[in-house]
N, C-alpha and C positions, 0 to 999 in steps of 0.2 A: 505738287499735286493740288488741284483745286479742292477746297474743303469748306464745309459749313460747321461752325461750332454749335453743338447742342449741349444740353446739361449733362449728357452721358458721354460726351467726347465728340471728336470731329467725324463727319460723314462726308461722302462725295455728294456733290449737288444732284447727281442722278438718283440718289436715294431719297430726295425730298418728297417726291410724289405730290399728291393734292395737298396744298398748303394754305392754312388760314393765316393771313399775313399781319393782321393787326388785332390782337386779342388780349384779354386780361384774365389770368387765373385768379389772382388776388389784386385788389386795387383799393386805395384809399388815400386821401390827401394827408400830409404830415400831421400826426397827432390823432388820426382816426381811431387808433387802437385804445385810446384813453377815454373816448366818448361813451358815457353810460348808455346811450340810446342805440348804439350799434349792436349790442348784444352779440358780439362775435364769438362763435364757437369754432375752434380750430378743427375739431372732430367733424362737426356738421359741414363745415366748409370743404374739408378734404373729401368727404363722401359725395357731396354735390359735384365737386370738380371732377372726381374720378368717374362718376356716372356720365357727366357731359362729355368728357374726353373720350371715354370708352364708346359712347354713342357715335361720336365723330369718327372714331376708328372703324366702327362696324359699317358705317355707310360709305367708307372709302377714303377717309382722311388719313394722311400720313404724318403731317408736320403741323405744329401749332406754335406760332410765334408770339410770345408774351412780351408786350410793350409797356409793362407797368413802370419799370425804371427805378432810379434811385429815390428812396424815401416814399414810395407810393405803394408799398405792399409786396415788393419783390421778395420771394421766399425761396431761396435756392434749395435747401434741404427738402422742402415739400415738393418742389418741381422735380427733383431727382426721383423721389418716390413715385410721383404720378407718372413720370415717363416710364419707369419700370413696370408699374401696375397696369397702365393703359396700352403699352406697346407703341406709343407715339414718339416721334422725334419732337422734343420741346426745345425751342430756342429762346434764351433769355437775353435781355438787352442791358446795355449801359445807357446813360443819358437821362434826360429829364422830360417832363410834360411841359407845362407852362410856368411862368414866374410865380403865379399864386400857388403852385404846388411844389415849390422849391424851398427847402428848409433855410432859415436865416443864415446858417453857417456859410452858405455858398454865395450870398448876395454880393459880396465885395470881391469875388474872385475874377481873374482876368482870363483871356483866351488861352494863354499858355498853361494856366492851371488846369482848365477843363480838358485841353488836349492831352496833357500828361495823365489826368485821371482816366480818360477814355482809353488811352493806350494801355495803361496798367490793367484795366478790367478786360481788355481784349487779349493782351499778350501774356499776362500772368494769372489773372483770375479776378472775379468780382468780389468786392468786399474782402473778407478774410478767408475766402475759399480759393481753390485752384480751378473753379468752373469758369470757363472763358465766355465772355459775351459774344453773341453771334450777330448782333445788329446794334446800331446806335439809334436812340430815340431823341428827337429834338422837336420843340413845339412852342406855340404861343396860344393865348386865349382868344376870345372874340374881339378883344381890344387890339389896337395897333401893336406891332412888334416892339417890345421894350429893349432898352440897352442891354440888359442881361440876356434876353432871349436871342438878340442879334449875336452876342458873344458866343452863346452856345451853338447857334447855327454855324458860325465860322469855325469853332473848335471841332464840331462834328465833321465838317467838310475837310478840314486839314487832317483829321484822324483817318477818314475814309481814304484820302489820297495816299496816306502812308501804309495802310493796311489792306485796302480793297474791301473792307467791311461796308455793307450797305447802310443807308440812313432811311428811317421812316419818320414821317412828321405828323404833327397834330396842329390844327388851327387853320382850317380850310378857308376861312374868310380872308386870309392873308397869304394864300398859296403863291401868288405872283411874287410877293416879297421873298418868300422862302426860296423860290427858284432863282430870283435875281441875286440874292446873297450867296447862296451855295454854288450855283453853277456859273453865273456870269462873273461874279466878283472873286470868288475863291477858287474857281476852276475845277471843281469836283467832277468826276465822270458822271454825266447825267443818268447813265444806265445803272448807277448805284444809288439812285434817289427814288423813294416811293412817297408820293404826296397822298396822304390818307384822307378819307372822309369826303371824297368828291361827290358822293351820293347823299350827303347830308341834306335832309329835307329843307332846312333853313337856308341853304346856300347852293341851290342848283344854278350852275353857270356854264353853259356849253362853250362860250368863248374862252373862259378861263381854262377849261379842260383842254381845248385845242391849243392854247398857249403853252400849257405844260407839256403836251404831247410833242409839239414842234420843237421844244427845247430838248427832248429826248428822255425826259423823266417818265416814271411809271405813275 
């Protein structure tokens, strides 16, 4: 049976409804929680998130895809409570943003390591939970794709080929490279790839968008 993994368990794709595809309930680069100027309040953040998610539900939203990823604020117990209180399907991700948002522990890891990590979070559960990831995040910054980011794109593609789980990216200035690596070189199903932020004001490029569309990606 076709299914999508939400933080409350699998659902059929027909249950997704109106879906926000690239969102962040909580987000912060590694170490953000120790910065004295963030003044982070879990209670206030939960209340704000609950209100925003409930408003989305009221106006017809059904599913909220959180792409914060590993080390960037992903908070599965809170996501579970928000899914219950808002009535939304919340999908959480495995994967990473860009190299500058990746903790040093991962910097020397190879493609096999990341593939194993993504598979574990999809098939068994994210972190020390049994909540399964419903999508893979991969990305790069405004700088050219680094060796580490290239490795993660390839691991994401290989994981998607094994599981059918979709990939959503970040780093629109280098979208062509993302497509070339994952689709042309690694052979991932282009229909499982979402190239995010094509509407970013700093990088409007219709030719790029046509290139992505002709490749079959979203």
